[in-house]
Structure formats: C-alpha cells, structure tokens
C-alpha positions in Angstrom: 0.3 -0.4 -0.1 1.1 3.7 -0.1 1.2 4.0 3.6 5.1 2.7 3.0 7.8 4.8 4.8 10.4 2.9 3.3 9.8 5.2 -0.5 11.5 8.7 -0.8 9.2 11.8 -0.6 8.1 13.2 -3.8 10.1 16.6 -2.6 13.4 15.2 -1.1 15.2 17.3 -3.1 14.1 20.1 -2.8 13.8 19.7 0.7 17.5 19.4 1.3 18.2 22.0 -0.7 16.3 24.4 1.7 18.0 22.9 4.5 21.3 23.4 3.3 20.7 26.7 2.3 20.4 26.4 -1.3 17.0 27.2 -2.1 15.5 30.7 -2.5 11.9 31.6 -2.1 10.4 34.8 -1.9 7.2 35.1 0.0 5.8 37.2 2.6 6.0 35.4 6.0 2.0 35.7 6.2 1.9 33.4 3.1 4.0 31.2 5.2 1.3 31.1 7.9 -1.3 30.3 5.5 0.5 27.7 3.5 1.2 25.7 6.5 -2.5 26.3 7.6 -3.6 25.0 4.1 -1.3 22.1 3.8 -2.9 21.1 7.5 -6.6 21.4 6.3 -5.8 19.1 3.3 -4.2 16.6 5.5 -7.1 16.8 7.1 -9.7 16.3 4.6 -7.5 13.2 3.1 -7.4 11.7 6.3 -11.5 11.9 6.3 -11.8 10.5 3.0 -9.3 7.8 3.8 -11.8 6.9 6.8 -15.0 6.8 4.5 -13.1 4.4 2.1 -12.1 2.1 5.2 -15.6 2.3 6.4 -16.8 1.3 2.9 -14.1 -1.6 2.5 -16.0 -3.4 6.1 -19.4 -2.2 5.7 -21.5 -5.4 6.1 -24.9 -4.8 4.7 -25.5 -2.4 1.5 -29.0 -3.5 1.0 -28.5 -4.0 -2.7 -29.5 -7.4 -2.6 -25.6 -8.4 -2.4 -26.8 -11.2 0.3 -29.8 -12.9 -1.9 -29.1 -16.4 -1.7 -29.7 -17.8 -5.3 -33.2 -19.5 -6.2 -32.5 -22.0 -8.8 -31.4 -19.7 -11.7 -32.2 -16.6 -10.3 -29.9 -14.5 -8.8 -28.7 -10.9 -8.1 -24.8 -11.1 -9.5 -24.8 -7.7 -10.4 -25.4 -6.6 -6.6 -22.9 -9.0 -5.6 -20.2 -7.3 -8.3 -21.0 -3.8 -7.4 -20.6 -4.4 -3.6 -17.3 -6.3 -4.8 -16.1 -3.3 -6.6 -17.0 -0.6 -4.2 -14.9 -2.3 -1.8 -12.3 -3.2 -4.0 -11.9 0.5 -4.9 -12.4 2.2 -1.7 -9.4 -0.1 -0.1 -8.0 -2.9 -1.0 -4.7 -4.8 -1.1 -5.6 -6.5 -4.5 -6.0 -3.3 -5.9 -2.9 -1.0 -5.4 -4.7 1.7 -7.4 -7.3 2.2 -4.5 -8.6 5.4 -3.0 -7.3 5.2 0.1 -3.9 4.7 -1.5 -4.6 7.2 -4.0 -5.1 9.6 -1.1 -1.7 8.6 0.7 0.4 9.5 -1.9 -1.6 12.8 -2.1 -1.1 13.3 1.7 3.0 12.7 1.2 2.8 15.2 -1.4 1.1 17.9 1.1 3.2 16.8 3.7 6.5 17.1 1.8 5.1 20.8 1.0 4.6 21.4 4.2 7.9 20.4 5.4 9.4 22.1 2.5 8.0 25.5 3.2 8.3 24.8 7.1 12.2 24.6 6.2 12.7 27.5 4.6 10.5 29.7 7.0 12.8 27.9 9.7 16.0 29.0 8.0 14.7 32.8 7.7 13.2 33.4 11.4 16.6 31.4 12.3 19.3 34.0 11.3 16.6 37.0 11.6 15.2 37.3 15.0 12.9 40.4 13.9 11.2 38.0 11.4 11.3 35.1 13.6 9.0 37.6 16.3 7.2 38.8 13.3 5.9 35.5 12.3 5.2 34.2 15.9 2.8 37.4 15.7 1.3 36.5 12.5 0.8 32.6 13.3 -1.0 33.8 16.5 -3.1 36.4 15.3 -3.8 35.7 11.5 -7.5 34.9 11.4 -8.2 31.2 11.0 -10.0 30.3 7.6 -10.5 27.3 5.0 -8.4 27.4 1.8 -10.3 29.1 -0.8 -12.7 27.3 -3.1 -10.7 26.4 -6.1 -13.3 26.9 -9.6 -12.5 24.1 -11.8 -15.6 25.4 -14.4 -18.2 27.7 -14.3 -21.7 27.2 -16.3 -23.5 30.3 -17.2 -25.8 31.0 -14.8 -24.1 29.1 -12.1 
C-alpha cells in the first residue's frame, strides 16, 4: 500500500536544498502561515476521505441484494459485483490503485510541501530575530480560514 515509509518523499531533493540554504523562496511571512494552515487542512480532509474508504471497505450490509441467496437460476449477481468492486476500489490490498492508497500518496506530497515551506521559513526566522517575532505574531493573530474554494469551471447562470 502507499503507506510504505521506505519510499522516498516526492520533494526530498527540494527539502534538502532548503535545509542546506541553496533554495531561494520569495514570500511574505503571512503566506508561510497560510500555506502551513492550508496544508494541514488538506491533510485532515484526506484522512477524512481515507476513513470513509475504510468504512466502505468493511461495510457489511449495503441493501442492494448482495446477500441474496440464489434460487435456482435467479441470482442478483450485479449487486454482489457492485459491492465487491466498491470495496476493492475503496481500500483493497488486491488493488494498489484504490482510493485509500491514492489519497495516501496525495497526503505524502502535501506533507512534503508543508515540510519544504516550514524548512524555508525556519531558515529565515532562525537568522533574523525580527522576522521570527513577526512570524510568531502572524501565526498567533492571523484569522483562521479554510483554503479558498477552487473554481475548476463554471456554467453560465451558476
């Protein structure tokens, strides 16, 4: 599954560059606060989705006729097939491309972005006490808000 800790993080090289001071990022300290909060928000959303996928994979009764006992040549094969596929797609070791595993890979990327920006911010604030104080003030006082909703497309009248 995608939860394997032996895999290298997607942004390992950039994080190393940031730790060693070879990465340049121009960003207001306020943006560092919001990037960190947004990453945390998305990680929580991913864990929520994963919890739902776990619930789907272990749900016993669906009410679609999946427990129907065949009666001669009568059977509800499609109900049994649908439930089986939903379980497999939600979280299954037989299907490495299940929703749970895909979300885990997204979680890892977001975690790496968060680590990258924290590393850059820590380098900035570790050498400049004024910036460190400013960041602490921003982190404590900036209003909490969810990330802006992305508009992928829009239809006239919506």
